[in-house]
Structure formats: structure tokens, C-alpha cells
C-alpha positions in Angstrom: 11.1 40.5 58.1 8.0 40.5 56.0 7.2 42.3 52.7 4.6 42.2 50.0 5.6 41.3 46.4 3.2 42.6 43.8 3.8 40.9 40.4 4.7 37.2 40.6 5.8 36.7 37.0 9.1 35.4 35.6 11.2 37.7 37.8 8.9 38.4 40.7 8.0 34.8 41.2 11.7 33.6 41.4 12.6 36.6 43.6 9.8 35.5 45.9 11.2 32.0 46.0 14.7 33.2 46.8 13.4 35.5 49.6 11.4 32.6 51.2 14.4 30.3 51.0 16.4 33.1 52.7 14.0 33.3 55.6 12.0 36.4 54.5 8.2 36.2 54.9 6.5 37.2 51.7 2.9 38.3 51.1 2.3 37.7 47.4 -0.2 39.2 45.0 -0.6 38.6 41.2 -3.5 39.5 39.0 -3.7 35.8 38.2 -4.8 34.3 41.6 -3.6 30.8 40.8 0.0 32.1 40.6 -0.1 33.4 44.2 -1.9 30.2 45.3 0.8 28.1 43.7 3.6 29.9 45.5 1.7 29.6 48.7 1.7 25.8 48.3 5.2 25.7 47.0 7.1 28.1 49.2 4.8 29.1 52.0 4.0 32.5 50.6 1.0 34.3 52.1 -1.4 34.7 49.2 -3.3 38.0 49.0 -6.5 38.6 47.0 -5.6 42.2 46.2 -2.9 44.8 46.7 -5.1 46.3 49.5 -5.3 42.9 51.1 -1.6 42.4 50.9 -1.0 45.7 52.7 -3.3 44.6 55.6 -1.1 41.6 56.1 2.1 43.6 56.7 3.6 45.1 59.9 5.0 48.6 60.2 7.1 49.8 58.5 5.2 48.2 55.6 7.3 47.3 52.5 5.7 46.7 49.1 8.0 45.5 46.3 6.7 46.0 42.8 7.8 43.8 39.9 5.7 45.2 37.1 6.2 46.3 33.5 7.7 49.8 33.3 5.6 52.8 32.4 1.9 53.0 33.0 1.4 49.7 34.9 4.0 50.8 37.5 2.8 54.4 37.5 -0.8 53.4 38.1 0.0 50.9 40.8 2.1 53.4 42.8 -0.7 56.0 42.7 -3.2 53.4 43.8 -0.9 52.0 46.5 0.2 55.3 48.1 -3.2 56.1 49.9 -3.1 52.6 51.5 0.3 53.3 53.2 1.4 55.6 56.0 4.4 57.7 56.9 7.5 55.5 57.2 6.3 52.8 54.9 8.3 51.9 51.8 7.6 51.2 48.1 10.3 49.4 46.0 10.2 49.5 42.2 12.3 46.5 41.1 11.3 46.8 37.4 13.1 48.4 34.5 11.7 51.9 35.0 13.2 55.0 33.5 15.4 56.7 36.2 13.7 60.0 35.6 10.3 58.5 36.4 11.9 57.0 39.6 13.2 60.4 40.7 9.7 62.0 40.1 7.9 59.2 41.9 10.3 59.2 44.8 9.9 63.0 45.3 6.1 62.6 45.2 6.1 59.8 47.8 8.5 61.7 50.0 6.0 64.6 50.2 3.6 62.0 51.9 6.3 60.6 54.1 6.5 57.3 52.2 9.9 55.9 51.4 10.9 54.8 47.9 13.7 52.6 46.5 14.5 52.1 42.9 16.1 48.7 42.5 17.9 47.9 39.3 17.7 44.1 39.2 19.9 41.9 37.0 20.2 38.1 36.9 17.3 37.1 34.7 15.9 33.6 35.0 19.2 32.4 36.7 18.7 34.7 39.7 16.9 32.2 41.8 19.8 29.8 41.7 22.7 32.3 41.5 21.3 35.3 43.2 20.5 38.8 41.8 22.7 41.8 41.2 20.9 44.7 42.8 21.7 48.3 42.2 19.5 50.4 44.5 18.8 54.1 44.9 17.3 55.4 48.1 17.8 57.5 51.2 20.1 56.0 53.8 17.1 55.4 56.1 15.2 53.4 53.4 18.3 51.5 52.4 18.8 50.4 56.0 15.3 49.0 56.2 15.7 47.1 53.0 19.2 45.7 53.8 18.0 42.2 55.0 16.0 41.8 51.8 18.8 42.8 49.5 21.2 40.4 51.3 18.7 37.6 50.8 18.3 38.3 47.1 22.0 38.8 46.3 24.5 36.0 45.6 25.8 36.5 49.1 25.2 38.9 52.0 28.5 40.7 51.3 28.4 41.0 47.5 26.1 41.5 44.5 24.2 44.4 46.0 24.9 48.0 46.6 23.2 51.2 47.7 24.7 53.2 44.8 23.2 56.6 45.6 19.9 58.7 46.0 16.6 57.9 44.5 16.9 57.4 40.8 20.5 56.2 40.9 19.6 52.5 41.0 17.6 52.6 37.8 20.2 54.9 36.2 23.0 52.4 37.0 20.9 49.5 35.7 20.1 51.5 32.5 23.8 51.9 31.7 24.4 48.3 32.7 21.9 47.2 30.0 23.5 49.6 27.5 26.9 47.9 28.0 25.1 44.5 27.7 23.9 45.5 24.3 27.4 46.3 23.1 28.9 43.1 24.5 26.2 41.0 22.9 26.6 42.8 19.5 30.4 42.2 19.5 30.0 38.5 20.2 27.3 38.0 17.6 29.3 39.8 14.9 32.4 37.7 15.7 30.5 34.5 15.5 29.0 35.5 12.2 32.5 36.2 10.9 33.7 32.8 12.0 30.7 31.1 10.4 31.2 33.0 7.1 34.7 31.5 6.6 33.2 28.4 5.1 36.5 27.0 3.8 37.6 26.4 7.4 34.4 24.6 8.4 34.8 26.0 11.9 32.9 24.4 14.7 31.4 27.4 16.5 30.3 25.4 19.5 33.9 24.1 20.0 35.3 27.6 19.6 32.8 29.2 22.0 33.7 26.5 24.5 37.4 27.1 23.9 37.1 30.8 24.6 35.4 30.2 27.9 38.7 29.0 29.4 41.4 31.6 30.2 40.4 33.8 27.2 40.2 37.5 27.8 36.6 37.5 26.3 35.4 34.8 28.7 32.1 35.9 30.4 28.7 34.7 31.5 27.3 35.8 28.2 29.9 33.5 26.5 29.0 30.7 28.8 25.3 30.9 27.8 26.3 31.3 24.1 28.5 28.3 24.1 25.7 26.2 25.7 23.2 27.5 23.1 25.5 26.7 20.2 26.1 23.2 21.6 22.5 22.5 21.1 22.1 24.2 17.7 24.7 25.9 15.6 22.5 26.8 12.6 19.8 28.6 14.6 17.5 28.1 11.6 14.5 27.9 13.9 15.2 31.4 15.4 14.0 34.4 13.4 16.8 37.1 12.9 14.7 39.6 14.9 16.1 41.1 18.1 13.8 43.2 20.3 15.0 46.0 22.6 13.4 46.3 26.1 13.8 50.1 26.3 16.9 50.6 28.5 19.2 50.5 25.5 17.3 53.4 24.0 17.4 55.4 27.3 21.2 54.8 27.5 21.7 56.2 24.0 19.5 59.2 24.8 21.4 59.9 28.0 24.7 59.9 26.1 23.2 62.5 23.8 21.9 64.6 26.7 25.3 64.5 28.4 27.3 65.0 25.2 29.2 61.8 26.0 30.5 59.7 23.0 29.0 56.2 23.3 29.3 54.9 19.7 29.4 51.2 20.6 26.4 51.3 22.8 24.4 53.4 20.4 25.3 51.4 17.3 24.4 48.1 19.2 20.9 49.6 19.7 20.7 50.6 16.1 21.7 47.1 15.0 18.7 45.8 16.9 16.5 48.2 15.0 18.1 47.0 11.8 17.4 43.4 12.7 13.7 44.1 12.4 14.0 44.7 8.7 17.0 42.4 7.8 18.3 38.9 8.0 21.5 37.4 9.3 23.1 34.8 11.5 24.3 37.4 14.0 20.8 38.4 14.8 19.8 34.8 15.5 22.8 34.6 17.9 21.6 37.8 19.7 18.1 36.5 20.0 19.4 33.2 21.4 21.5 35.0 24.0 18.6 37.1 25.2 16.6 33.9 25.7 19.5 32.2 27.5 20.0 34.8 30.2 16.7 36.4 30.6 14.1 34.0 29.3 13.0 36.6 26.7 10.7 35.2 24.1 12.3 34.1 20.8 10.6 34.9 17.6 10.6 31.7 15.6 11.5 31.6 11.9 8.4 31.6 9.8 6.4 33.8 12.1 5.8 31.3 14.9 6.5 31.8 18.6 
């Protein structure tokens, strides 16, 4: 199978690498030509000079997977891409788009006979090695076309991916996933701050985090990454106590309000990220370190550096 990958950044580039190593042919385009050229030399990617050029290098049904920032960049690209495609072709949005936007885009493309899949993608910078968790929304027909690609990206062909429902459901599931992630991270950061605050015990946080990784009910991948981070630096003095939010935590809290569902942990975790932008504290440094560990998100350095 062959597809085009548009956007070869941190996530798109590693997904392209995993696809190539899984036997999928990839036509790659990035607004920085040297990125596509580098992947061509490294992994045998077919470099394209433009999105239009990428489309010409595909066979029917043509599949174009977008890994772009949510909002206007994705919206603009889909509008520019649609006239280049024909009935039966497929666009996949693998970014962190709002599920309501995905529903709207899917309906608009369906009017033109173009398939659409919203692919909630988790795995961060570790996805290349470990595989990606893929939560996808699409019609059964589009899901069938995309199955070989999903199997190549997932940890294994029989796990780590699921066609969870119709268009919009993939990004909805990923949105709630990220809301849960906010709550888990907040709880861990607060606990570690409590441990650090009991100075009379002189607790070794790296030792305790490592201890909890083994047979404890709070063991998790987040804890694995946190333990590794604390092993290198327990004070986190170089990390500013500023924690950004990527948007999906906000959407999850808003969805809870719209549904009238009580979600105090997820909502408060989001609010604590807002609070970090005007406050100080060790817990915020831990949160920032965790985001960097699993997703490669930029860490704001203490003193205003990057």
C-alpha cells in the first residue's frame, strides 16, 4: 500500500519511519523540503515538492494522511486538498483536531464522495519504537481501506488500534483520553510535591518513584517516565513551573459541561495548568517534565530561557 504523509514533524516524521519499516510506501511532503529529502535518504520515502505533487504519486484509492496543527492549518489544507482528489479517495486527519470540526469536515467531504478518517493518535515521541495507540472514526468502508496502515502503526497488528465509531468518534475518544491524562499527571505531581515537602524525612523521590513502578497499584507508563526524569534531576530547578495545555483538556472540560456530566478531577487538572502560568511550585515542574518525557513537548526553562 502507498499513502501520502503531509507534515513530517515530530509525530509525522516518526510515523512515516514506522510505516516504511512496516512495508508501507510513503510519499512525504513537508513545507521544509530538507525534511522530506532527509527521510527519502534515511527510509526510502518518496519526497514530494508539494501536496499536489504528492497526490500525483499515489494510486487509486488515493490516501492522504495529515499530521498538521489543529485549527486553521488543518482546515486550510483539507480545503486545498479536496479538489485534487476524486470519489473514493481518503483524507486522514491524525492531528489533535476538535471532534466537532472532524464531523463537519467529514460531512463536507462525503458530499464530494471523498472518504474521511479522524485518527486520534497517542504515543508521543516513543511511538516509533513502541507503536502508536490509534483511535479512529470513519465509515466501515474507509476503515477497511486504512486497516493495513493502522496495523503497521500500532504496537502489533491485533492490538493498539480500533475503529471506535463514525466520523468524529476517533478525535472524541482521543480528547477524553487526554483529559484523563491531565488528571493522572496532576495527581502524580501533587503526590510528589507532598513527599518533597516532608523535609524531616529527607525522602529520595527518585527511589520512591522507582519503588512504585514495581507491583504498586499506581504503576504506569507515566510513572516510568517520571522515575527516569527524577533519576536525572530531583530538584528540577532548571524547569520553569509553567505547564501549557494543548487544547484537548479544555475541550474535555467543555464537553462535560455540555453533557452535564460531573468531571471535577479532569476539570480541576486543567484549571491547575492555568494556575501554573501565574504561580510557582515543584508540582508544576514535575508536570512540565512529564510532558517533555512522553511527548517531547518543549520545556520552559527557569529564568525565561527555552
